[in-house]
C-alpha positions as CSV (number, residue, x, y, z in Angstrom):
1,M,-1.5,-5.1,-3.5
2,V,0.9,-7.4,-1.8
3,E,-0.8,-10.1,0.3
4,D,0.4,-13.7,1.0
5,D,-2.9,-15.0,2.2
6,A,-4.7,-16.1,-1.0
7,V,-8.2,-15.7,0.5
8,I,-7.6,-12.2,1.9
9,R,-5.8,-11.2,-1.3
10,S,-8.8,-12.3,-3.4
11,L,-11.4,-10.7,-1.1
12,N,-9.5,-7.4,-1.0
13,T,-8.8,-7.4,-4.7
14,E,-12.5,-8.0,-5.5
15,D,-13.7,-5.4,-3.1
16,L,-11.3,-2.8,-4.4
17,K,-12.2,-3.6,-8.0
18,N,-15.9,-3.4,-7.1
19,H,-15.2,0.2,-6.0
20,G,-13.6,1.1,-9.3
21,Y,-9.9,0.6,-8.5
22,L,-7.5,-1.2,-10.7
23,V,-5.6,-3.8,-8.7
24,D,-2.5,-5.8,-9.5
25,P,-2.4,-8.4,-6.6
26,V,0.9,-10.3,-5.9
27,E,1.7,-12.9,-3.2
28,D,4.9,-11.6,-1.7
29,A,7.0,-8.5,-1.3
30,A,9.8,-9.7,-3.7
31,T,7.3,-10.1,-6.5
32,G,5.7,-6.8,-5.5
33,W,9.1,-5.1,-5.7
34,D,9.6,-6.6,-9.2
35,A,6.2,-5.3,-10.2
36,L,7.0,-1.8,-8.8
37,Q,10.1,-1.6,-10.9
38,A,8.4,-2.7,-14.1
39,N,5.2,-0.7,-13.8
40,R,3.8,2.6,-12.5
41,Y,1.4,2.5,-9.6
42,D,-0.5,5.1,-7.7
43,L,-0.6,3.2,-4.4
44,L,0.9,0.2,-2.7
45,I,-0.9,-1.9,-0.1
46,T,1.5,-4.3,1.7
47,D,1.9,-6.4,4.8
48,Q,4.9,-6.3,7.0
49,H,5.8,-9.9,7.4
50,W,7.3,-11.7,4.4
51,P,9.8,-14.6,4.1
52,K,11.9,-13.1,1.2
53,L,11.6,-9.4,1.7
54,S,9.9,-7.7,4.7
55,G,7.5,-4.8,4.3
56,I,10.1,-2.6,5.9
57,E,12.7,-3.7,3.4
58,L,10.2,-3.0,0.6
59,L,9.7,0.5,2.0
60,K,13.5,1.0,2.1
61,N,13.8,-0.1,-1.5
62,I,11.0,2.3,-2.6
63,H,12.8,5.1,-0.7
64,D,16.2,4.2,-2.2
65,A,14.7,4.1,-5.7
66,R,13.1,7.5,-5.1
67,M,9.7,6.2,-5.9
68,T,6.9,8.5,-4.9
69,L,3.9,6.5,-4.2
70,P,1.8,6.3,-1.0
71,V,2.0,3.0,0.9
72,I,-0.6,1.5,3.2
73,M,1.0,-1.1,5.5
74,V,-1.4,-3.6,6.8
75,T,0.0,-5.5,9.8
76,D,-0.8,-7.1,13.1
77,I,2.2,-5.6,14.9
78,L,3.5,-2.0,14.2
79,P,7.2,-2.0,13.4
80,E,7.8,0.9,15.7
81,R,11.5,0.2,16.3
82,E,12.2,0.1,12.5
83,F,10.3,3.4,12.0
84,A,12.2,5.0,14.9
85,L,15.5,3.9,13.3
86,H,14.4,4.9,9.7
87,P,11.8,7.7,10.0
88,W,12.0,8.4,6.2
89,I,10.3,5.0,5.4
90,Q,7.0,5.8,7.2
91,P,4.1,4.6,5.1
92,A,1.3,7.0,4.3
93,S,-1.1,4.9,6.5
94,M,-1.0,1.9,8.9
95,L,-3.9,-0.4,9.2
96,L,-3.9,-2.9,12.0
97,T,-5.3,-6.3,11.5
98,P,-7.9,-7.5,11.9
99,N,-9.6,-4.8,9.9
100,T,-12.7,-4.2,7.8
101,S,-13.2,-3.6,4.1
102,K,-14.7,-0.2,5.0
103,K,-11.5,0.8,6.8
104,L,-9.2,-0.3,3.9
105,L,-11.4,1.5,1.3
106,G,-11.3,4.7,3.4
107,M,-7.6,4.5,3.7
108,V,-7.2,3.9,0.0
109,K,-9.4,6.8,-0.9
110,K,-7.6,9.1,1.5
111,A,-4.1,8.1,0.4
112,L,-4.9,8.5,-3.3
113,S,-6.6,11.9,-2.8
114,T,-3.7,13.1,-0.5
115,S,-1.2,12.0,-3.1
116,A,-3.1,13.7,-6.0
117,V,-3.3,16.9,-4.0
118,S,0.4,16.8,-3.3
119,K,1.1,16.3,-7.0
120,G,-1.3,19.0,-8.0
121,E,-3.5,16.5,-9.8
122,F,-6.6,16.7,-7.7
123,R,-9.8,17.7,-9.4
124,E,-13.1,18.5,-7.7
125,D,-14.9,15.6,-9.5
126,Q,-12.4,13.1,-7.9
127,A,-13.7,14.0,-4.4
128,N,-16.9,12.1,-5.0
129,G,-15.4,9.1,-6.8
């Protein structure tokens, strides 16, 4: 999870961990990109606005590197122009801020189960977890 606000990063990380998810929080997209190159992840949660590397640039990097992981972009303003210019970088989900923990958790569960189904890894017992 990439989030620059330390309080939000901490709250979201704790909430996701309390629901059984392993979370590797980082404070900016450049650090997130480095982590994505060094590790394997099942999902990326990112914001759009970053000083070093924007969420759109991060999505472009993921696309160019042929990484296949779902991305949830959390943002206050949809980057519609960027998505119109580069339709192949669409995230799996968009979550407008402000939002709730319940909405984020629902999107995480949906993105992971959709990804597992598309990879042929979904098992019935995962539907309830």
